[in-house]
N, C-alpha and C positions, 0 to 999 in steps of 0.2 A: 504493500500500500504506500509506504513511504520509501522513496529511493535513497539508499545510503550514499553519502558523499564522503570524499576524503577531506579530512580536516587538518589544517597545518598547525593549529595551536597544540602545545604540549599540555600535559595534565597540570603543570605548575603555573601556567600562564593565566592570570585572572582576566575576567571579562572587562573590556574597556570602552566598548562602543556606547553603552547606555549608562546612565547614573545608577547607583545602587538602588535608589528608590524606584526608578523605572523598571529595573530587573525584578525587584520585589513584587511589583504589581503584575508583571507578566507571569512570574512563577506562581503567585497566588491564584491567578485566573486559571492556570493550567491544572493545578492540583485540586482546585475546587470542582473542576469538571469531572474528575475521577470520583470525588466524594459524593457528588450528586448522582452518579451512576450506580455506585455500590455503597450500601449503608455500612458494610463492614469497614470500608476504607476510611469512613469518617473518623478523623482523629488519628488514624494509623500513620499517615504520612508525617504529621507533625511530631508524633512520638518517635518515629524512626529517626527523623532529623535530630531531635533532642538527644536520643541515645547515642547517635553517631558523634555528635559534638562532645558529649560527655566522655566518650572513648578517646576522641581526638585530644581533649585537654590533658589526658594522662600520657600522651606520647612525648618522646624527647624532642628537643628542638631540631635535630637533624631530620627527623621524620616530618615534622611540621613544615619545614622548608620545602618539602616535596609537594605540599598540598595546601593552598590557601583555605582558611577555615570557612569562609563564605561559600567557596565552591562546593565544599562538602555539604553545607546546609542546603544549598539549592539542589544538589543531587539527591539528598535525602527526601526533600519535598516532592521531587519529580520522579522518584525511582519507580513508581507504579503507573506513570502516565500512560503507558502502552495499554493498560487495561480498558481504556475508552474504546478500543477496537475489538474487544472480546464480546460476543453476543450475550445479551442479558440472560438468556436461558442457561448459559454456562456459568457466567460470573455469579449469578444469584441462585444457583442450584442448591437445593437442600439435599444433602446426602453426598455420597462419594461420586467423584467424576469417573466417567469411563476413560479407558486409555486414550481414545480419540479426543475426548474433551480436554484431557490433561495436556495433550500435545498442543492444542490450540492455546491453552493458558500459558504454556511455556514460550510462546511467541512474544509475550508482552515486554520482556527486556529489550529485544531487538526492535520491536515496533516503537517503543518509547524512545530509545536512543536515536532512531532514525528521525522521529518527530523533532526532538530537541536539536539535532544537528542542523535543522532548517533555520534555527534562530542564531544568528551570527554571534551574539554576545553570550550565548549559553552553550554553543556547540562543543566547547572543550570539556564540559562536564558529562557529555554523553557516555564517556567511558565508564563512569561509575554506574550509570543506569543500565548500560548494556551488560555489564559483568557482575551485577550484584547477586546473581544466582550461580556463579561459578564456585567451585569448591577447591580447597587447598590441595586435595588429593587428586584433582583432575576429573572428578566424576560429576561435575556440575553441568550447567548449560548456559548459553547456547553453543559455546565453542570448546568445552572441556579443557579450558586453560588450567594450568597447574602452578602452585606455589606463587612465586613473585612474577610469573607471567600475568597474573591478575592485577590490574591497576589498584593502587592503594585505596582509592575511593571505593572500588567494588569490594575489597576485603573488609573494610570497615562497615559498609552498609550490609554486607552479608550477616554479620553478627547482630547489628542493631535490628534488622528486619526479622531475623529468625527469633530473636528474644521477644519482640513485640507480638509476633504471630503466636508464640506459645502461651503468652499470658492473656491473649484475647480470645473470647468465645466466638466460635463460628457455628453455623447452622448444623454442621456435621460432627462437631466435637466441642467439649467444654474446655475452658481455659485451665491451665495449671497454675500453681502458685509461682510468684516471682522467685522464690527460693529454689523450687524445682526446675524452673527454666534456667536459672543461673547455673545450677549444677550440670544441666544438660549442655549448656554452652561450653563449660569447662571440660566436660567429657569428650566433646567433639573437637577439642584442640588437636592440631596436627592432622586431622582427617577432613572435616568439613571446613574448619576455620584456621586462619593464620595464627600460630601460637603467640606471636608478639602482640597481635590485636586482642587476642583473648586475655593476655596479661593486663593490657590497658583496660579492657572491659571489667576484669576482676577488681582492679584498683578503683575504678569508678563506682562499681556496685558496692564495694566495702565502705567507700566514703559517703555513700548515699547520694552520689551525684546523678544517678539515673532518674531519681524522683518518680519511682514507680507508683502509680495510683491504684488504689484498691478497686475491685469491681463495683460499679454503681456510683463511683465518686465523681464521674464526669457529668 
């Protein structure tokens, strides 16, 4: 649907064409479009962005120089924008997806990244959107990248997104406690997640920086 283009900006280069306020307005409009389509997503994107920034704040300065903080925030808010292209009967289905339906859902990182690449001032964050479902062990999607082949944005968002998914109730499963989700993230270090990012997540969680809300508090 959206033609992928080559982008010359690196992951470390911040957006410069628009003012920060202008970018904020564009990003807000885009992620609200997803929230209006999928009730589950309401609040999810903002929480993922918050958790990603909490992880980022625990990273050392050499890692932070690789990725501007605001770029990570925008990528967190837009990581699921590709879901606007998923048919409602799949996105809002109650119960387990069929293998065919799951393959359609798995297209959303690519679709979302292709969409964002069309916005010149945001094109450089598309890497985080495209690769937030890749795994450290190479068993993720869409391109089965492994280890540090996965852009830093994608590695951070993978942890933040998975943590929020586990503590959120879906139509087909109940949420688990924040403590249980925390332990699962730690268990998946070196397999699903970058171990260094998991260490930063651990520090943020233990400091209370993730600000996890109890069910029904929103």
